[in-house]
N, CA, C and O atoms as a MOPAC input file, in Angstrom:
PM7 MOZYME 1SCF
protein

 N      4.18100 1   -81.10200 1    20.47400 1
 C      5.25800 1   -81.07400 1    19.29200 1
 C      5.01400 1   -79.85000 1    18.45900 1
 O      3.91700 1   -79.62400 1    17.94800 1
 N      5.93600 1   -79.15400 1    18.34600 1
 C      5.98600 1   -77.85000 1    17.57500 1
 C      5.80200 1   -78.21600 1    15.98200 1
 O      5.98900 1   -79.37900 1    15.62500 1
 N      5.51700 1   -77.43400 1    15.24900 1
 C      5.34000 1   -77.45000 1    13.79400 1
 C      6.59900 1   -77.62900 1    13.25400 1
 O      6.69100 1   -78.44100 1    12.33200 1
 N      7.72400 1   -76.96800 1    13.67900 1
 C      9.08500 1   -77.23100 1    13.13300 1
 C      9.57600 1   -78.55000 1    13.42200 1
 O     10.26300 1   -79.15400 1    12.59800 1
 N      9.25500 1   -79.06000 1    14.59400 1
 C      9.81100 1   -80.44700 1    15.06200 1
 C      8.92000 1   -81.55000 1    14.18300 1
 O      9.45700 1   -82.57700 1    13.76800 1
 N      7.65800 1   -81.28500 1    13.95900 1
 C      6.95000 1   -82.14500 1    13.19500 1
 C      7.36500 1   -82.13800 1    11.63000 1
 O      7.31100 1   -83.15200 1    10.93400 1
 N      7.78000 1   -80.88900 1    11.16700 1
 C      8.33000 1   -80.91300 1     9.79000 1
 C      9.73000 1   -81.58800 1     9.57200 1
 O     10.03800 1   -82.21500 1     8.55800 1
 N     10.55000 1   -81.37000 1    10.68200 1
 C     11.74800 1   -82.13500 1    10.83500 1
 C     11.66900 1   -83.69100 1    10.67000 1
 O     12.33300 1   -84.41000 1     9.92300 1
 N     10.74400 1   -84.00500 1    11.50700 1
 C     10.42700 1   -85.58300 1    11.41900 1
 C      9.94000 1   -86.07200 1    10.09300 1
 O     10.28500 1   -87.14500 1     9.59800 1
 N      9.13900 1   -85.24000 1     9.56500 1
 C      8.67800 1   -85.55200 1     8.21800 1
 C      9.67300 1   -85.66600 1     7.21300 1
 O      9.70100 1   -86.58200 1     6.39000 1
 N     10.53300 1   -84.68500 1     7.28300 1
 C     11.65300 1   -84.56100 1     6.24800 1
 C     12.52600 1   -85.73000 1     6.43500 1
 O     13.00400 1   -86.30600 1     5.45700 1
 N     12.76600 1   -86.12200 1     7.67700 1
 C     13.66800 1   -87.23000 1     8.09800 1
 C     13.04600 1   -88.51500 1     7.51300 1
 O     13.74800 1   -89.37500 1     6.98200 1
 N     11.73300 1   -88.61800 1     7.62400 1
 C     11.02700 1   -89.82100 1     7.21300 1
 C     11.10700 1   -89.92700 1     5.65300 1
 O     11.31800 1   -90.98200 1     5.05400 1
 N     10.91500 1   -88.72200 1     5.07700 1
 C     11.04100 1   -88.75100 1     3.51400 1
 C     12.47000 1   -89.14900 1     2.98400 1
 O     12.61400 1   -89.92900 1     2.04300 1
 N     13.50100 1   -88.56600 1     3.64500 1
 C     14.88000 1   -88.95400 1     3.39500 1
 C     15.11000 1   -90.44500 1     3.44500 1
 O     15.63600 1   -91.07300 1     2.52700 1
 N     14.67700 1   -90.97700 1     4.59100 1
 C     14.86200 1   -92.40500 1     4.81500 1
 C     14.01400 1   -93.30800 1     3.87200 1
 O     14.46900 1   -94.39000 1     3.50100 1
 N     12.84000 1   -92.89300 1     3.49800 1
 C     12.15500 1   -93.59700 1     2.51000 1
 C     12.63400 1   -93.59800 1     1.17700 1
 O     12.47400 1   -94.59600 1     0.47300 1
 N     13.28000 1   -92.45000 1     0.70300 1
 C     14.03000 1   -92.28700 1    -0.44200 1
 C     15.41800 1   -92.97400 1    -0.54400 1
 O     15.85800 1   -93.34400 1    -1.63200 1
 N     16.04300 1   -93.12200 1     0.53500 1
 C     17.35600 1   -93.65300 1     0.58100 1
 C     17.36300 1   -95.10800 1     0.83800 1
 O     18.39000 1   -95.72500 1     0.55600 1
 N     16.34800 1   -95.73600 1     1.33900 1
 C     16.33600 1   -97.21600 1     1.66100 1
 C     15.44600 1   -97.79400 1     0.54600 1
 O     14.45500 1   -97.21700 1     0.10000 1
 N     15.91000 1   -99.02000 1     0.13300 1
 C     15.10200 1   -99.72900 1    -0.86900 1
 C     14.23900 1  -100.89600 1    -0.08100 1
 O     14.58100 1  -101.45400 1     0.96100 1
 N     13.10600 1  -101.11200 1    -0.79700 1
 C     12.31100 1  -102.19500 1    -0.13600 1
 C     12.80400 1  -103.51500 1    -0.24900 1
 O     13.30100 1  -103.91000 1    -1.30300 1
 N     12.70400 1  -104.24600 1     0.78300 1
 C     13.07400 1  -105.63000 1     0.67000 1
 C     11.87300 1  -106.59400 1     0.53100 1
 O     10.90300 1  -106.45200 1     1.27400 1
 N     11.91000 1  -107.54100 1    -0.37200 1
 C     10.86000 1  -108.38100 1    -0.48500 1
 C     11.48100 1  -109.72000 1    -0.02400 1
 O     12.41600 1  -110.20300 1    -0.66200 1
 N     10.95200 1  -110.35900 1     1.12700 1
 C     11.55100 1  -111.44000 1     1.71500 1
 C     11.04700 1  -112.75300 1     0.83900 1
 O     10.04800 1  -112.69300 1     0.12300 1
 N     11.79800 1  -113.86400 1     0.96900 1
 C     11.53200 1  -115.03100 1     0.40400 1
 C     10.22900 1  -115.54600 1     0.98300 1
 O     10.13200 1  -115.59800 1     2.20900 1
 N      9.24100 1  -115.92400 1     0.23600 1
 C      8.02300 1  -116.34500 1     0.74500 1
 C      8.15100 1  -117.75500 1     1.51500 1
 O      7.39100 1  -117.97600 1     2.45800 1
 N      8.98400 1  -118.58600 1     1.17100 1
 C      9.21100 1  -119.91200 1     1.74300 1
 C      9.76300 1  -119.46100 1     3.21800 1
 O      9.26300 1  -119.98400 1     4.21400 1
 N     10.67300 1  -118.60100 1     3.33000 1
 C     11.27900 1  -118.24700 1     4.53700 1
 C     10.30000 1  -117.70700 1     5.49000 1
 O     10.33600 1  -118.04700 1     6.67200 1
 N      9.32300 1  -116.78500 1     4.98200 1
 C      8.25700 1  -116.18600 1     5.69200 1
 C      7.28700 1  -117.27300 1     6.33800 1
 O      6.83700 1  -117.22900 1     7.48200 1
 N      7.06000 1  -118.23300 1     5.40200 1
 C      6.19300 1  -119.36600 1     5.77200 1
 C      6.71300 1  -120.29300 1     6.88300 1
 O      6.02900 1  -120.71700 1     7.81400 1
 N      7.95000 1  -120.53900 1     6.67300 1
 C      8.69700 1  -121.15200 1     7.73200 1
 C      8.78300 1  -120.60300 1     9.11000 1
 O      8.62200 1  -121.22400 1    10.16100 1
 N      9.09300 1  -119.19900 1     8.92900 1
 C      9.17300 1  -118.40000 1    10.25700 1
 C      7.75500 1  -118.43300 1    10.88100 1
 O      7.63100 1  -118.70700 1    12.07400 1
 N      6.68900 1  -118.15900 1    10.10300 1
 C      5.46600 1  -117.95800 1    10.66200 1
 C      4.99600 1  -119.43400 1    11.31700 1
 O      4.26400 1  -119.44600 1    12.30600 1
 N      5.41300 1  -120.52700 1    10.76800 1
 C      5.07800 1  -121.90400 1    11.37900 1
 C      5.92400 1  -121.95300 1    12.69300 1
 O      5.40000 1  -122.26800 1    13.76100 1
 N      7.14400 1  -121.65800 1    12.59100 1
 C      7.94300 1  -121.91900 1    13.83900 1
 C      7.48400 1  -120.94500 1    14.91700 1
 O      7.50100 1  -121.37800 1    16.06800 1
 N      7.07800 1  -119.69800 1    14.71700 1
 C      6.52200 1  -118.88500 1    15.69900 1
 C      5.18400 1  -119.41200 1    16.34400 1
 O      4.92100 1  -119.35700 1    17.54500 1
 N      4.37000 1  -119.94000 1    15.33500 1
 C      3.07800 1  -120.42500 1    15.89500 1
 C      3.18300 1  -121.73100 1    16.65900 1
 O      2.50100 1  -121.98200 1    17.65300 1
 N      4.13100 1  -122.58700 1    16.09700 1
 C      4.39400 1  -123.83500 1    16.84700 1
 C      5.78000 1  -123.94100 1    17.37000 1
 O      6.59100 1  -124.57000 1    16.68900 1
 N      6.15900 1  -123.40200 1    18.50000 1
 C      7.49600 1  -123.58500 1    18.98000 1
 C      7.76400 1  -124.98200 1    19.47000 1
 O      6.91400 1  -125.70300 1    19.99300 1
 N      9.14600 1  -125.33200 1    19.23100 1
 C      9.51200 1  -126.64500 1    19.53600 1
 C      9.62700 1  -126.76700 1    21.17600 1
 O      9.20900 1  -125.84200 1    21.87300 1
 N     10.19400 1  -127.91200 1    21.74700 1
 C     10.30700 1  -127.96900 1    23.01800 1
 C     11.42500 1  -127.09400 1    23.53600 1
 O     12.42600 1  -126.90700 1    22.84400 1
 N     11.27900 1  -126.52100 1    24.80100 1
 C     12.38700 1  -125.69700 1    25.45600 1
 C     13.19000 1  -126.55300 1    26.20200 1
 O     12.63700 1  -127.38900 1    26.91600 1
 N     14.49000 1  -126.47900 1    26.15100 1
 C     15.47300 1  -127.23000 1    27.02600 1
 C     15.84400 1  -126.23100 1    28.17900 1
 O     16.23200 1  -125.09000 1    27.92800 1
 N     15.72400 1  -126.65300 1    29.29200 1
 C     16.17900 1  -125.81300 1    30.18300 1
 C     17.57300 1  -126.27200 1    30.73900 1
 O     17.92300 1  -127.44900 1    30.65100 1
 N     18.31600 1  -125.35400 1    31.28300 1
 C     19.66100 1  -125.62900 1    31.57400 1
 C     19.75900 1  -126.51500 1    33.07300 1
 O     18.92200 1  -126.23700 1    33.93200 1
 N     20.61000 1  -127.39000 1    33.31300 1
 C     20.72300 1  -128.16000 1    34.51200 1
 C     20.78600 1  -127.16200 1    35.68800 1
 O     21.39800 1  -126.09400 1    35.66200 1
 N     20.13200 1  -127.60800 1    36.63500 1
 C     20.02600 1  -126.93700 1    37.93300 1
 C     21.53200 1  -126.73900 1    38.51200 1
 O     22.30300 1  -127.69900 1    38.47600 1
 N     21.87100 1  -125.72100 1    38.94800 1
 C     23.30100 1  -125.53900 1    39.63300 1
 C     23.16500 1  -124.78800 1    40.84200 1
 O     24.14000 1  -124.14100 1    41.22500 1
 N     22.01800 1  -124.77500 1    41.55500 1
 C     21.69000 1  -124.03100 1    42.64900 1
 C     22.60400 1  -124.38900 1    43.74100 1
 O     23.06900 1  -123.50500 1    44.46100 1
 N     22.92300 1  -125.76500 1    43.93000 1
 C     23.93700 1  -126.22300 1    44.75900 1
 C     25.17400 1  -125.68700 1    44.71800 1
 O     25.80700 1  -125.43500 1    45.74400 1
 N     25.62700 1  -125.46700 1    43.49100 1
 C     27.03200 1  -124.97400 1    43.26600 1
 C     26.95700 1  -123.45000 1    43.71600 1
 O     27.77900 1  -122.98200 1    44.50400 1
 N     26.00100 1  -122.76600 1    43.20900 1
 C     25.91100 1  -121.29000 1    43.63900 1
 C     25.94200 1  -121.17300 1    45.23700 1
 O     26.69000 1  -120.38900 1    45.82200 1
 N     25.05300 1  -122.03100 1    45.87200 1
 C     24.96200 1  -121.84100 1    47.12300 1
 C     26.33500 1  -122.27300 1    48.07500 1
 O     26.61800 1  -121.74800 1    49.15200 1
 N     27.01100 1  -123.22800 1    47.47900 1
 C     28.33400 1  -123.67400 1    48.06700 1
 C     29.23500 1  -122.56000 1    47.70600 1
 O     29.94800 1  -122.19500 1    48.64100 1
 N     29.39700 1  -121.88900 1    46.52900 1
 C     30.31100 1  -120.81600 1    46.34800 1
 C     29.91300 1  -119.54600 1    47.18600 1
 O     30.78800 1  -118.80500 1    47.63300 1
 N     28.60700 1  -119.31700 1    47.38400 1
 C     28.26100 1  -118.08200 1    48.30200 1
 C     28.76700 1  -118.55100 1    49.82800 1
 O     29.32700 1  -117.75400 1    50.58000 1
 N     28.55200 1  -119.67400 1    50.12100 1
 C     28.98200 1  -120.06700 1    51.49100 1
 C     30.48100 1  -119.99100 1    51.75500 1
 O     30.93400 1  -119.54500 1    52.80900 1
 N     31.25200 1  -120.46000 1    50.72400 1
 C     32.59200 1  -120.25600 1    50.64000 1
 C     33.10100 1  -118.91800 1    50.78900 1
 O     33.97600 1  -118.59600 1    51.59200 1
 N     32.44900 1  -118.06700 1    49.88800 1
 C     32.82200 1  -116.54900 1    49.94900 1
 C     32.66500 1  -115.87200 1    51.24100 1
 O     33.48300 1  -115.06500 1    51.68100 1
 N     31.56200 1  -116.23600 1    51.84500 1
 C     31.19500 1  -115.54600 1    53.17800 1
 C     32.29800 1  -116.15700 1    54.23300 1
 O     32.92700 1  -115.37400 1    54.94500 1
 N     32.50200 1  -117.46800 1    54.31200 1
 C     33.41800 1  -118.06700 1    55.21000 1
 C     34.83000 1  -117.47400 1    54.89400 1
 O     35.59800 1  -117.29900 1    55.84000 1
 N     35.18300 1  -117.18700 1    53.74900 1
 C     36.44300 1  -116.77000 1    53.29500 1
 C     36.63000 1  -115.23200 1    53.79600 1
 O     37.68900 1  -114.80900 1    54.26000 1
 N     35.46700 1  -114.47100 1    53.63700 1
 C     35.48800 1  -113.03300 1    54.13700 1
 C     35.61300 1  -113.11000 1    55.57300 1
 O     36.46100 1  -112.39800 1    56.11200 1
 N     34.82200 1  -113.94400 1    56.33200 1
 C     34.96500 1  -113.87100 1    57.73800 1
 C     36.27000 1  -114.27900 1    58.23800 1
 O     36.66800 1  -113.67500 1    59.23300 1
 N     36.99400 1  -115.15900 1    57.75900 1
 C     38.40000 1  -115.69200 1    57.92300 1
 C     39.28300 1  -114.51800 1    57.76200 1
 O     40.04500 1  -114.15200 1    58.65700 1
 N     39.18500 1  -113.97200 1    56.70100 1
 C     40.08300 1  -112.74100 1    56.38700 1
 C     39.88600 1  -111.66000 1    57.41000 1
 O     40.87000 1  -111.09100 1    57.88100 1
 N     38.63800 1  -111.33900 1    57.78600 1
 C     38.47000 1  -110.23800 1    58.92700 1
 C     39.03300 1  -110.65800 1    60.02500 1
 O     39.71000 1  -109.85600 1    60.66900 1
 N     38.86500 1  -112.10400 1    60.51000 1
 C     39.47200 1  -112.50100 1    61.64700 1
 C     40.92300 1  -112.30400 1    61.75300 1
 O     41.45600 1  -111.72700 1    62.70100 1
 N     41.55700 1  -112.81600 1    60.72500 1
 C     42.90600 1  -112.69500 1    60.57200 1
 C     43.44200 1  -111.26400 1    60.66900 1
 O     44.39000 1  -111.01200 1    61.41300 1
 N     42.87200 1  -110.36300 1    59.95600 1
 C     43.29100 1  -108.88000 1    60.04200 1
 C     43.10500 1  -108.45900 1    61.40500 1
 O     43.98900 1  -107.79200 1    61.94300 1
 N     42.00500 1  -108.78600 1    62.05700 1
 C     41.65100 1  -108.42300 1    63.38700 1
 C     42.97800 1  -108.84100 1    64.29300 1
 O     43.50600 1  -108.01500 1    65.03800 1
 N     43.41500 1  -110.05700 1    64.17400 1
 C     44.37900 1  -110.73300 1    65.03400 1
 C     45.75900 1  -109.88100 1    64.68300 1
 O     46.50500 1  -109.55600 1    65.60700 1
 N     46.03900 1  -109.56400 1    63.43900 1
 C     47.13700 1  -109.02700 1    63.08300 1
 C     47.26200 1  -107.51600 1    63.57100 1
 O     48.35700 1  -107.05100 1    63.88400 1
 N     46.22400 1  -106.86200 1    63.61400 1
 C     46.18000 1  -105.47600 1    64.09200 1
 C     46.38100 1  -105.39800 1    65.64000 1
 O     46.84900 1  -104.37800 1    66.14500 1
 N     46.02900 1  -106.46700 1    66.37700 1
 C     46.22200 1  -106.50800 1    67.77800 1
 C     47.52300 1  -106.65900 1    68.12300 1
 O     47.91800 1  -106.06400 1    69.12500 1
 N     48.36800 1  -107.42000 1    67.41700 1
 C     49.79200 1  -107.68300 1    67.67200 1
 C     50.67200 1  -106.65100 1    67.37600 1
 O     51.88000 1  -106.79800 1    67.56300 1

């Protein structure tokens, strides 16, 4: 990192520090957030839809094969 690059970053940091005001979060919010992060609740998983995905994949492949077969028959005629 060159000196000019480091100076530019320092100046940018100073500008941001001077233009942004500090935020003091509500202590109760911080405490609740800390508790929720330390003690996560039960996670709900989405219902399995693997059967539906497999069926749609099979129908897509069958439809593609049927389309290719029909196009092949039309080209021969």
